[in-house]
Structure formats: C-alpha cells, structure tokens
C-alpha positions in Angstrom: -6.9 132.6 71.9 -3.5 132.2 70.0 -2.9 133.3 66.5 -2.6 130.2 64.3 -1.5 132.0 61.1 2.0 131.0 59.8 4.7 133.6 60.3 5.8 135.4 57.1 8.8 133.8 55.3 11.8 135.8 56.5 14.8 134.7 54.3 16.8 137.8 54.9 19.6 136.1 56.8 19.6 132.6 55.2 22.8 133.2 53.3 24.7 134.2 56.5 23.3 131.3 58.4 24.2 128.9 55.6 27.7 130.3 55.3 28.2 129.8 59.1 27.0 126.2 58.8 29.6 125.6 56.0 32.3 127.2 58.1 31.3 125.1 61.2 31.2 121.9 59.1 34.6 122.6 57.7 36.0 123.1 61.2 34.4 119.8 62.2 36.1 118.0 59.3 39.5 119.5 60.3 39.0 118.5 63.9 38.1 115.0 63.1 41.0 114.6 60.7 43.3 115.5 63.5 42.0 112.6 65.5 42.5 110.1 62.7 46.1 109.5 63.7 44.9 108.4 67.2 42.2 105.9 66.1 42.2 102.6 64.1 39.8 100.2 62.5 36.1 100.8 62.7 36.4 104.1 64.5 38.7 105.4 61.7 36.3 104.2 59.0 33.4 105.8 60.8 35.2 109.2 60.9 36.2 108.9 57.3 32.6 108.1 56.3 31.2 111.0 58.4 33.7 113.3 56.7 32.5 112.1 53.3 28.9 112.9 54.3 30.0 116.3 55.6 31.7 117.1 52.3 28.5 116.2 50.5 26.5 118.3 52.9 28.8 121.3 52.2 28.1 120.9 48.4 24.4 121.1 49.1 24.7 124.0 51.4 26.8 125.9 48.8 24.1 125.3 46.2 21.5 126.5 48.6 23.6 129.7 49.3 23.6 130.3 45.5 19.8 129.9 45.4 19.3 132.2 48.3 21.6 134.8 46.9 19.7 134.7 43.6 16.4 135.0 45.5 17.7 138.0 47.4 18.8 139.6 44.1 15.3 139.3 42.7 13.7 141.0 45.6 
C-alpha cells in the first residue's frame, strides 16, 4: 500500500529556482526582441504583448524571491 501523506514542504532551494526563472525569462525577452526587426503586424504585437507579460511575471518572481529570502532568514 502506498503512503498517501504529503511530502514535507522543502523550500530550501526556492530562491535559487526563482532566480533561475528570472534569468531564463530575461533571456527570452532579449531573444524575442532580436526577432522584432524581422516581423510585422500581428506577430510583432503578439511578441510585444508577451514581453509585457514576461516583465510583469518577473516583478512577481522578484517579490516571491524576497518573500522566500525572508522566510529562510526566519528559520
């Protein structure tokens, strides 16, 4: 019979994971900006909109990094 108990909350590497996610998202923004000169119209608007969402996501990830760091300091 399998153990159905939830695993303990291991947040020990959350800050590192979040920092990597921010780094990867920034790289995606830069890569998509490079393609902007090769596209027009709707495709260009889609890329610009996606980059706006990415930038908002980065703000959220950075806030979460701060929260995780504070949590780590309290432990």
